[in-house]
C-alpha positions as a printed Julia matrix, in Angstrom:
261×3 Matrix{Float64}:
  18.32  -26.06  -17.8
  16.49  -26.86  -20.95
  14.72  -23.92  -22.85
  11.34  -25.55  -22.49
  11.88  -25.18  -18.5
  13.65  -21.82  -18.77
  10.73  -19.83  -20.23
   7.88  -21.2   -18.09
  10.4   -20.22  -15.15
  11.22  -16.75  -16.45
   7.33  -16.05  -17.18
   6.54  -17.04  -13.67
   9.48  -15.08  -12.0
   8.41  -11.98  -13.92
   4.85  -12.04  -13.31
   5.4   -12.5    -9.51
   7.94   -9.6    -9.35
   5.2    -7.46  -11.26
   2.49   -8.48   -9.02
   4.8    -7.7    -6.06
   5.28   -4.12   -7.55
   1.97   -3.54   -8.2
   0.84   -4.56   -4.82
   3.43   -2.35   -3.14
   2.35    0.65   -5.32
  -1.41    0.09   -4.04
  -0.34   -0.23   -0.57
   1.6     3.06   -0.77
  -1.32    4.95   -2.31
  -3.56    3.62    0.27
  -1.32    4.58    3.06
  -1.13    8.01    1.46
  -4.79    8.52    1.62
  -5.18    9.31    5.06
  -8.11   11.15    6.38
  -6.26   13.81    8.25
  -4.19   14.95    5.37
  -6.53   17.71    4.02
  -5.54   18.69    0.55
  -8.14   21.71    0.09
  -9.62   24.59    2.28
 -13.11   24.57    0.82
 -13.63   21.11   -0.63
 -14.14   18.18    1.86
 -12.51   14.62    1.14
 -14.2    11.23    1.41
 -12.11    9.58    4.27
 -12.77   10.0     7.89
 -10.51    9.91   11.08
  -9.08    6.4    12.21
 -11.33    4.96   15.29
 -10.15    6.89   18.61
  -8.09    9.5    16.75
  -8.43   13.1    18.1
  -7.71   16.18   15.89
  -8.01   19.88   16.56
  -8.82   22.0    13.49
  -8.63   25.93   13.43
 -10.16   27.48   10.29
 -10.02   31.25    9.4
 -12.02   32.54    6.38
 -11.47   35.92    5.21
 -13.59   37.94    2.7
 -13.11   41.22    1.11
 -16.09   43.02   -0.49
 -16.07   46.28   -2.59
 -15.5    49.27   -0.38
 -12.65   47.61    1.43
 -15.14   46.04    3.83
 -13.37   42.97    5.42
 -14.82   40.1     7.29
 -12.87   37.48    9.35
 -14.52   34.22   10.49
 -13.01   31.92   12.75
 -13.94   28.36   13.55
 -12.42   25.99   16.23
 -13.2    22.24   15.84
 -12.62   18.85   17.47
 -12.71   16.1    15.23
 -13.02   12.25   16.68
 -12.9     8.93   14.89
 -16.02    7.27   15.95
 -15.96    4.18   13.9
 -14.08    2.94   10.75
 -16.27    4.75    8.45
 -17.83    7.56   10.73
 -16.19   10.97   12.1
 -17.93   13.09   14.53
 -16.8    16.76   15.04
 -17.77   19.38   17.78
 -17.78   23.08   16.65
 -16.54   24.47   19.9
 -17.11   28.14   18.96
 -17.65   30.08   15.8
 -16.91   33.56   15.9
 -16.5    36.48   13.52
 -14.74   39.91   13.64
 -15.82   42.74   11.54
 -13.31   45.17   10.55
 -15.72   47.78    9.8
 -17.19   47.87   13.32
 -13.92   46.78   14.96
 -15.36   44.22   17.08
 -15.77   40.57   17.28
 -19.09   38.46   18.35
 -19.67   34.7    19.07
 -21.91   33.16   16.59
 -22.64   29.68   17.06
 -21.6    26.16   18.23
 -22.58   22.82   16.53
 -21.9    19.26   15.57
 -20.71   17.7    12.13
 -20.73   13.97   11.2
 -19.32   12.42    8.09
 -20.04    8.92    7.12
 -17.85    7.1     4.29
 -19.31    4.59    1.97
 -16.37    3.93   -0.47
 -12.51    4.41   -0.62
 -10.81    6.99   -3.08
  -7.96    4.34   -4.06
  -9.31    0.92   -3.44
 -12.53    1.67   -4.96
 -13.57    3.22   -8.49
 -14.61    6.4    -6.48
 -14.52    7.67   -3.01
 -17.78    8.89   -1.61
 -19.17   10.12    1.73
 -22.25   12.29    3.11
 -21.83   14.91    5.48
 -24.32   16.54    8.22
 -24.08   19.83   10.0
 -26.27   21.44   12.75
 -25.18   24.74   14.18
 -27.09   26.87   16.79
 -26.09   30.32   18.3
 -27.79   33.46   19.74
 -30.53   34.09   17.17
 -29.04   31.68   14.65
 -29.96   27.99   13.64
 -28.59   26.42   10.41
 -28.64   22.95    8.85
 -26.3    21.74    6.09
 -25.61   18.62    4.04
 -22.95   17.47    1.54
 -22.42   14.9    -0.85
 -18.7    14.02   -1.04
 -17.03   12.5    -4.15
 -13.14   11.89   -4.44
 -10.52   10.33   -6.54
  -6.94    9.68   -5.82
  -4.46    8.28   -8.23
  -0.62    8.55   -7.71
   0.21   12.24   -6.55
  -3.04   13.31   -7.84
  -6.39   14.12   -6.04
  -9.59   15.17   -7.25
 -12.52   16.11   -5.09
 -16.14   17.47   -5.67
 -18.79   18.6    -3.0
 -22.41   19.51   -3.63
 -23.98   21.24   -0.75
 -27.44   22.59    0.36
 -27.64   24.91    3.45
 -30.64   26.27    5.25
 -30.35   29.07    7.78
 -33.01   30.68   10.3
 -32.38   33.96   12.03
 -34.35   35.63   14.95
 -33.82   37.71   18.14
 -33.4    34.48   20.25
 -33.77   30.79   20.11
 -37.45   29.71   19.33
 -38.47   32.91   17.8
 -36.64   32.49   14.38
 -38.28   34.38   11.66
 -35.97   35.18    8.74
 -35.11   32.06    6.59
 -32.68   31.78    3.69
 -30.78   29.02    1.68
 -27.91   28.38   -0.36
 -26.68   25.78   -3.03
 -22.99   25.45   -3.71
 -20.62   23.05   -5.23
 -16.77   22.98   -5.06
 -14.3    21.16   -7.08
 -10.58   20.64   -6.02
  -7.56   19.4    -8.11
  -4.29   18.79   -5.94
  -0.92   17.55   -7.15
   1.49   16.21   -4.11
   5.0    17.44   -5.02
   6.44   15.29   -2.01
   5.33   14.22    1.21
   5.43   17.49    2.93
   4.17   19.94   -0.02
   1.26   19.65   -2.29
  -0.15   22.4    -4.67
  -3.71   22.7    -6.42
  -6.67   24.81   -7.52
 -10.07   25.2    -6.3
 -13.31   26.09   -7.73
 -16.33   27.67   -5.78
 -19.96   28.0    -7.08
 -22.54   29.46   -4.73
 -26.18   30.18   -5.49
 -28.15   32.25   -2.77
 -31.73   31.1    -2.43
 -32.86   34.37   -0.31
 -36.06   33.57    1.61
 -36.68   30.48   -0.59
 -38.3    32.27   -3.44
 -35.92   31.13   -6.02
 -32.31   30.96   -6.93
 -30.35   34.12   -7.73
 -27.44   34.49  -10.13
 -24.59   32.0    -9.28
 -21.19   33.49   -7.93
 -18.08   31.76   -9.25
 -14.76   31.8    -7.56
 -11.28   30.2    -8.61
  -8.0    30.34   -6.91
  -4.68   28.5    -6.09
  -4.27   26.16   -3.12
  -1.2    24.96   -1.29
  -0.88   22.32    1.51
   2.24   21.67    4.01
   2.37   18.82    6.2
   5.16   17.95    8.99
   4.57   14.89   11.32
   1.14   15.37   12.8
   0.84   18.94   11.71
  -0.68   20.1     8.5
  -1.85   23.42    6.9
  -3.8    24.29    3.77
  -4.52   27.87    2.28
  -6.8    28.56   -0.75
  -7.37   32.1    -2.11
 -10.37   32.5    -4.14
 -11.01   35.3    -6.75
 -14.67   36.15   -7.95
 -14.88   35.53  -11.74
 -18.59   36.84  -12.1
 -19.4    40.58  -11.45
 -21.47   40.55   -8.42
 -20.84   43.71   -6.35
 -22.71   42.38   -3.4
 -20.46   39.53   -3.2
 -17.0    39.29   -1.98
 -14.56   40.07   -4.57
 -11.77   37.95   -2.93
 -12.05   35.17   -0.3
  -9.37   33.0     1.28
  -9.39   30.44    3.9
  -6.61   28.61    5.78
  -6.98   25.48    7.91
  -4.52   24.54   10.59
  -4.71   21.02   12.3
  -2.74   18.88   14.5
  -3.43   15.16   15.45
  -3.5    13.72   18.8
């Protein structure tokens, strides 16, 4: 074969192989960015559950305040893929255990919806919005989030901006006390293999009291670990307060255990 023919053939063959390799890498990255594979305990990610998929998620949040006061909050949630970009969730029961009073109490139930706009791998930036409403015995709350995420190779970076409003009273329809909170979270995770990922999360909370104005922010930072096995996953984050707020938890931790059906 003449050199004039060999060179174009070599360039074409090399180009095809490079394109095929790039396509395979993109496909693998897209497949690894599944909605159910949560990388963080406090930070939400932008993808939603596949259409028709049902998932049970159990969440435990533990807080320790100065004076050895410990609180345990439990949440049991059913998530359902409503459409290709929309996920609906039912909070079956939110309840709390107070170690000081040695008793538990039901708090609320509610609904959550997440709508995805862009993909964290296929697009420049993954994005979604989140809405939540909860109602219980003398409690009503609304919450909204903006979710941004980027996944490249084994790395995941996600940010949430949140606003929350809460009303309390002796019974439904008689709410008097109101309060709000602004918060943001940032999570960075590295996938060591398909079964294990490690990372870090940052949390900032700004209490608004009775909406008279923001208080000093509370900052938390801590490590995160996620394990996966088939349709089961679990993630744990432990956060340590980096500010000096005696009224706020000095340490808080959250674990999420989920299973797909």
